[in-house]
C-alpha positions in Angstrom: -32.7 -7.6 17.6 -33.3 -5.3 14.4 -31.4 -5.8 11.1 -30.0 -2.4 10.0 -27.6 -3.5 7.3 -26.1 -6.3 5.1 -23.3 -7.0 2.8 -21.5 -9.8 1.0 -19.7 -11.0 4.1 -22.1 -10.2 7.0 -25.5 -8.9 8.3 -25.6 -6.2 11.0 -28.2 -6.0 13.8 -29.1 -3.5 16.4 -29.5 -5.2 19.9 -31.9 -4.1 22.4 -29.3 -2.6 24.7 -28.0 -0.5 21.9 -25.0 -2.6 20.9 -24.2 -3.6 17.3 -23.9 -7.3 16.2 -22.2 -8.4 13.1 -23.4 -11.9 12.0 -21.2 -13.5 9.3 -22.5 -15.3 6.4 -21.4 -19.1 6.4 -18.9 -18.7 3.6 -17.0 -16.0 5.5 -17.3 -17.5 8.9 -13.5 -18.0 9.2 -13.1 -14.0 9.1 -14.7 -13.8 12.6 -11.9 -14.7 14.8 -9.5 -12.8 12.7 -11.5 -9.7 12.9 -11.9 -10.1 16.6 -8.2 -10.5 17.1 -7.4 -7.3 15.0 -10.0 -5.4 17.0 -8.3 -6.4 20.2 -4.9 -5.3 18.9 -6.4 -1.9 17.7 -7.8 -1.5 21.2 -4.5 -2.1 22.7 -2.9 0.3 20.3 -5.5 3.1 21.4 -7.1 3.4 18.0 -10.7 4.5 17.8 -12.1 1.6 16.1 -15.1 -0.9 16.9 -14.3 -2.8 20.1 -15.5 -6.5 20.2 -17.0 -6.9 23.6 -18.6 -10.3 23.0 -18.5 -13.3 20.6 -21.7 -15.4 19.9 -22.8 -18.2 17.7 -26.3 -17.9 16.1 -27.7 -20.8 14.1 -24.3 -22.0 13.7 -22.9 -18.8 12.5 -20.4 -16.7 14.3 -21.1 -13.1 15.5 -19.2 -10.3 17.0 -20.8 -7.8 19.3 -19.3 -4.3 19.3 -19.9 -2.0 22.2 -18.7 1.4 21.0 -20.0 1.3 17.5 -23.2 3.4 17.1 -26.0 2.7 14.5 -25.9 5.3 11.6 -25.4 5.5 7.8 -22.5 4.8 5.6 -20.5 7.9 4.6 -21.8 7.1 1.0 -25.3 7.5 2.2 -24.6 10.5 4.2 -23.1 12.4 1.3 -26.2 11.4 -0.8 -28.6 12.7 1.8 -26.9 15.9 2.4 -24.6 16.8 -0.6 -23.9 20.1 0.9 -21.9 18.4 3.6 -19.4 16.8 1.2 -16.4 19.3 2.1 -16.8 18.8 6.0 -17.4 15.0 5.5 -14.3 14.6 3.4 -12.1 16.8 5.8 -13.5 14.7 8.9 -12.4 11.5 7.0 -8.9 12.9 6.5 -8.7 13.8 10.3 -9.9 10.4 11.4 -7.4 8.9 9.0 -4.6 11.0 10.3 -5.4 10.1 13.9 -5.3 6.4 13.0 -1.7 7.0 11.8 -0.7 8.5 15.2 -0.9 5.1 16.5 1.6 2.1 16.2 1.0 -1.7 16.7 3.7 -4.5 16.4 1.0 -7.0 16.8 -0.5 -6.3 13.3 0.5 -8.1 10.2 3.1 -6.5 7.8 1.8 -4.1 5.2 4.6 -4.7 3.0 4.3 -8.5 3.1 0.6 -8.3 2.2 1.1 -5.8 -0.7 3.9 -7.8 -2.0 1.8 -11.0 -2.0 -1.2 -9.0 -3.6 1.1 -7.7 -6.4 2.4 -11.1 -7.3 -1.2 -12.6 -7.3 -2.6 -9.7 -9.4 -3.1 -11.9 -12.3 -5.0 -9.2 -14.5 -1.9 -7.0 -14.5 0.9 -8.0 -16.9 3.9 -9.6 -15.5 6.2 -6.8 -16.5 4.1 -4.3 -14.7 3.8 -6.5 -11.5 7.7 -6.8 -11.7 8.0 -3.0 -11.9 5.5 -2.5 -9.0 7.6 -4.8 -6.9 10.8 -2.9 -7.8 9.0 0.3 -6.8 7.9 -1.2 -3.5 11.3 -2.4 -2.7 12.5 1.3 -2.8 9.7 2.6 -0.5 10.2 3.0 3.4 8.5 0.6 5.6 6.8 1.7 8.9 5.0 0.4 12.0 2.0 2.8 11.9 -1.5 1.4 12.1 -2.9 1.3 8.6 -6.5 0.2 7.7 -5.7 -0.3 4.0 -9.4 -0.4 2.8 -10.7 3.1 3.4 -13.8 3.9 1.3 -17.1 5.5 1.6 -18.9 2.3 2.8 -16.3 1.6 5.5 -17.2 4.7 7.6 -20.4 5.0 9.6 -21.7 8.5 10.4 -24.0 8.9 13.3 -25.4 11.9 15.2 -22.4 12.1 17.6 -19.7 11.8 14.8 -18.3 9.1 12.7 -16.2 5.9 12.9 -14.0 4.0 10.6 -15.1 0.2 10.4 -14.2 -3.2 8.8 -10.6 -3.3 9.9 -10.0 -6.9 8.8 -7.1 -5.8 6.4 -5.4 -3.6 9.1 -1.6 -3.8 9.2 1.4 -2.1 10.5 3.2 -0.1 7.9 3.6 3.1 5.9 0.9 5.6 6.4 1.2 7.0 2.7 0.5 3.5 1.3 -2.7 3.6 3.2 -3.7 7.1 1.9 -2.7 6.0 -1.6 -5.2 3.1 -1.3 -7.7 5.4 0.2 -7.5 7.9 -2.7 -7.8 5.2 -5.4 -10.9 3.7 -3.7 -12.6 7.1 -3.1 -11.8 8.0 -6.8 -13.2 5.0 -8.5 -16.2 2.7 -8.3 -19.5 1.8 -9.8 -21.8 4.6 -11.1 -25.5 4.6 -11.7 -27.0 4.5 -15.2 -27.9 7.7 -16.8 -25.8 10.5 -18.0 -26.8 13.0 -15.5 -26.6 10.9 -12.4 -23.4 9.4 -13.5 -21.8 12.9 -14.1 -22.8 14.1 -10.8 -21.6 11.1 -9.1 -18.2 11.6 -10.9 -18.0 15.2 -9.9 -18.8 14.6 -6.3 -16.2 11.8 -6.2 -13.7 14.1 -7.4 -14.6 16.9 -5.0 -14.6 14.4 -2.1 -11.2 12.6 -2.7 -9.3 15.9 -3.6 -10.7 17.6 -0.4 -9.8 14.5 1.8 -6.2 14.5 0.4 -5.7 18.3 0.7 -6.8 18.0 4.3 -4.6 14.9 5.1 -1.7 16.6 3.6 -2.4 19.7 5.4 -2.3 17.9 8.6 0.9 15.8 7.6 2.8 18.0 5.0 5.8 16.7 3.2 4.5 13.5 1.9 3.1 14.4 -1.6 6.1 13.2 -3.5 6.4 9.9 -1.6 2.6 9.5 -2.0 2.9 9.5 -5.8 5.6 6.6 -5.6 3.1 4.6 -3.8 0.4 4.7 -6.5 1.8 2.0 -8.7 2.3 -0.7 -6.3 -1.0 0.0 -4.4 -3.0 0.3 -7.7 -1.6 -3.1 -8.8 -2.5 -4.7 -5.6 -6.0 -3.4 -5.5 -6.5 -4.2 -9.1 -5.9 -7.8 -8.2 -8.6 -7.9 -5.4 -11.3 -5.7 -6.8 -14.1 -6.6 -9.4 -16.3 -5.0 -11.8 -16.0 -1.4 -12.9 -13.4 -0.3 -10.1 -11.2 -3.2 -11.4 -11.4 -1.7 -15.0 -10.6 1.6 -13.7 -7.7 0.6 -11.5 -6.1 -1.3 -14.4 -6.4 1.8 -16.6 -4.9 3.7 -13.8 -1.9 1.1 -13.7 -1.4 1.5 -17.4 -1.0 5.3 -17.0 1.3 4.9 -14.0 3.8 2.1 -15.3 4.9 3.9 -18.6 5.7 7.0 -16.7 8.0 5.0 -14.4 9.7 3.2 -17.2 10.2 6.4 -18.9 12.1 7.8 -16.0 14.4 4.7 -15.9 
């Protein structure tokens, strides 16, 4: 068993038979059964997502074994390693995301219910803006499409045979444009390195990536741009309540930009 990655919630290992094992840290052990249940629902819906083949316990910690997830690098690392591939990688993500939205699953939780709870609990956002976000959310159409709700460049693994979206613990049934709105915000914002040159290069790369992703997605599913713009405020408020660091600061600034525009049209 070879360790190939780690994060706040888990460590990732390559097993001798080529399968991937995700070992949860003790504080997030409760996520394991939820992730396994979601993975099974996604498999039944025909989504191209990591399939849980086995559950284990290692030193008292729960682990999931994925049979179809290949070892590789994150999308973020792939872009840094080969920046000349930024356009095809962005288009590929849009195509994968669009394919997810071809699937439906009545088993998954409600996107609307989760987003409403996130907005109500977004303490950093002023109450009046949260109320406005809830009013906007109530006007937007629901759906039963499979939605990931946490697309960003660390939640995609690129390997020699292709790529796969991972970490589906926030998956719901809902409106695909809400899912795209969340993806654009998370692809657009985030931490940046110290140093003006490195920071400028990163911000430029992010802009190229998310704009290319969005253009390709809307090319595959035309006609959603106006509704997508309406999803920005409720989704940004919800994300601002559960993100930390610089991304939270950027999301709060984005919320400030969006809310006055909405009030100005009222």
